[in-house]
C-alpha positions in Angstrom: -2.2 -87.8 -89.8 -1.7 -84.0 -89.7 -3.2 -81.9 -92.5 -1.2 -78.9 -93.7 -3.7 -76.1 -93.4 -2.1 -73.8 -95.8 -1.8 -76.4 -98.5 -5.5 -77.4 -98.0 -6.6 -73.8 -98.2 -4.5 -73.2 -101.4 -5.9 -76.4 -102.9 -9.5 -75.3 -102.3 -8.9 -71.8 -103.6 -7.2 -73.1 -106.7 -9.9 -75.6 -107.4 -12.6 -72.9 -107.3 -10.4 -70.7 -109.6 -10.0 -73.6 -112.0 -13.8 -74.1 -112.1 -14.3 -70.3 -112.8 -11.6 -70.4 -115.5 -13.6 -73.1 -117.3 -16.5 -70.7 -117.7 -16.4 -67.9 -120.3 -14.3 -65.1 -119.0 -11.8 -62.4 -120.2 -8.1 -62.8 -119.6 -6.9 -60.7 -116.7 -10.5 -60.4 -115.4 -10.9 -59.5 -111.7 -12.1 -62.5 -109.9 -13.4 -63.1 -106.4 -13.7 -66.6 -104.8 -15.0 -67.3 -101.3 -13.2 -70.1 -99.5 -14.4 -71.5 -96.1 -12.0 -72.9 -93.6 -12.4 -74.5 -90.2 -12.7 -71.7 -87.6 -9.4 -70.5 -86.3 -7.3 -72.3 -88.9 -4.1 -70.4 -89.7 -3.6 -70.2 -93.4 -0.4 -68.3 -93.4 0.8 -66.1 -96.3 0.0 -68.2 -99.3 -0.9 -65.5 -101.9 2.0 -66.6 -104.1 0.6 -70.1 -104.4 -2.9 -69.0 -105.5 -3.4 -69.2 -109.3 -4.3 -65.6 -109.8 -2.2 -62.6 -110.6 -2.0 -60.1 -107.8 -3.8 -62.5 -105.4 -5.1 -61.1 -102.2 -6.7 -62.9 -99.3 -8.9 -61.3 -96.7 -11.2 -62.6 -94.0 -14.9 -61.9 -94.4 -15.7 -60.4 -91.0 -19.4 -61.5 -90.8 -18.6 -64.9 -92.4 -21.4 -64.5 -95.0 -20.9 -64.8 -98.8 -23.5 -62.6 -100.5 -24.7 -62.6 -104.1 -24.9 -59.4 -106.2 -28.5 -58.9 -104.9 -27.3 -59.0 -101.3 -28.8 -62.4 -100.4 -26.7 -64.7 -98.2 -25.4 -67.6 -100.3 -23.3 -69.2 -97.6 -23.0 -68.5 -93.8 -19.7 -69.9 -92.5 -20.8 -69.3 -88.9 -23.5 -72.0 -89.3 -20.8 -74.4 -90.2 -18.3 -73.4 -87.5 -16.0 -72.0 -90.1 -14.3 -68.7 -91.1 -14.8 -67.3 -94.6 -12.1 -65.9 -96.7 -12.3 -63.8 -99.9 -9.6 -64.5 -102.4 -9.3 -62.0 -105.2 -7.0 -61.3 -108.1 -6.8 -61.3 -111.9 -7.3 -64.4 -114.0 -4.1 -65.4 -115.6 -3.7 -65.3 -119.4 
Protein backbone atom coordinates (compact mmCIF):
# COMPACT_ATOMS: atom_id res chain seq x y z
CA UNK A 1 0.00 0.00 0.00
CA UNK A 2 1.40 3.37 -1.04
CA UNK A 3 1.14 6.27 1.41
CA UNK A 4 0.53 9.74 -0.04
CA UNK A 5 3.36 11.72 1.57
CA UNK A 6 1.71 15.11 1.15
CA UNK A 7 -1.53 13.95 2.76
CA UNK A 8 0.36 12.36 5.65
CA UNK A 9 2.37 15.54 6.23
CA UNK A 10 -0.78 17.70 6.16
CA UNK A 11 -2.52 15.31 8.56
CA UNK A 12 0.37 15.52 11.05
CA UNK A 13 0.60 19.31 10.80
CA UNK A 14 -3.13 19.80 11.21
CA UNK A 15 -3.24 17.44 14.18
CA UNK A 16 -0.55 19.50 15.92
CA UNK A 17 -2.41 22.71 15.10
CA UNK A 18 -5.67 21.26 16.44
CA UNK A 19 -3.90 20.38 19.71
CA UNK A 20 -2.52 23.91 19.96
CA UNK A 21 -5.94 25.42 19.21
CA UNK A 22 -7.38 23.49 22.17
CA UNK A 23 -5.04 25.47 24.46
CA UNK A 24 -5.74 29.08 25.44
CA UNK A 25 -4.71 31.34 22.56
CA UNK A 26 -5.65 34.54 20.80
CA UNK A 27 -7.42 34.48 17.44
CA UNK A 28 -5.00 35.22 14.59
CA UNK A 29 -2.04 34.45 16.90
CA UNK A 30 1.19 33.59 15.06
CA UNK A 31 1.80 29.89 15.53
CA UNK A 32 4.80 27.64 14.87
CA UNK A 33 4.61 23.84 14.64
CA UNK A 34 7.50 21.45 14.05
CA UNK A 35 6.63 18.44 11.90
CA UNK A 36 9.12 15.61 11.34
CA UNK A 37 8.96 13.60 8.12
CA UNK A 38 10.96 10.63 6.85
CA UNK A 39 14.27 11.84 5.39
CA UNK A 40 13.94 12.81 1.74
CA UNK A 41 10.15 12.63 1.67
CA UNK A 42 8.70 15.08 -0.85
CA UNK A 43 5.81 16.98 0.72
CA UNK A 44 4.90 19.11 -2.27
CA UNK A 45 3.18 22.47 -2.06
CA UNK A 46 0.51 21.87 0.57
CA UNK A 47 0.31 25.24 2.35
CA UNK A 48 -3.32 25.67 1.26
CA UNK A 49 -4.31 22.48 3.09
CA UNK A 50 -2.76 23.52 6.41
CA UNK A 51 -5.32 24.84 8.92
CA UNK A 52 -3.57 28.18 9.43
CA UNK A 53 -4.04 31.50 7.68
CA UNK A 54 -0.98 32.50 5.65
CA UNK A 55 0.63 29.09 6.21
CA UNK A 56 4.30 28.76 5.34
CA UNK A 57 6.46 25.63 5.40
CA UNK A 58 10.24 25.64 5.65
CA UNK A 59 12.79 22.95 6.33
CA UNK A 60 14.84 23.28 9.53
CA UNK A 61 18.36 22.99 8.13
CA UNK A 62 20.00 21.47 11.22
CA UNK A 63 16.97 19.26 11.94
CA UNK A 64 16.70 20.39 15.55
CA UNK A 65 13.62 21.81 17.25
CA UNK A 66 14.65 24.12 20.07
CA UNK A 67 12.73 25.62 22.94
CA UNK A 68 12.78 29.32 23.80
CA UNK A 69 15.77 28.65 26.05
CA UNK A 70 17.74 27.16 23.13
CA UNK A 71 17.68 23.59 24.41
CA UNK A 72 17.13 20.89 21.79
CA UNK A 73 13.65 19.42 22.18
CA UNK A 74 13.82 17.06 19.20
CA UNK A 75 16.63 16.05 16.86
CA UNK A 76 15.22 14.73 13.61
CA UNK A 77 18.66 13.49 12.51
CA UNK A 78 18.65 10.95 15.35
CA UNK A 79 15.46 9.53 13.85
CA UNK A 80 16.55 9.55 10.18
CA UNK A 81 14.04 12.32 9.51
CA UNK A 82 13.84 15.84 8.16
CA UNK A 83 12.23 18.54 10.28
CA UNK A 84 9.87 21.16 8.92
CA UNK A 85 8.62 24.34 10.55
CA UNK A 86 5.00 25.17 9.74
CA UNK A 87 4.00 28.70 10.65
CA UNK A 88 0.98 30.91 10.17
CA UNK A 89 -1.85 32.60 12.02
CA UNK A 90 -4.48 30.70 13.99
CA UNK A 91 -7.85 30.92 12.28
CA UNK A 92 -10.72 32.71 14.01
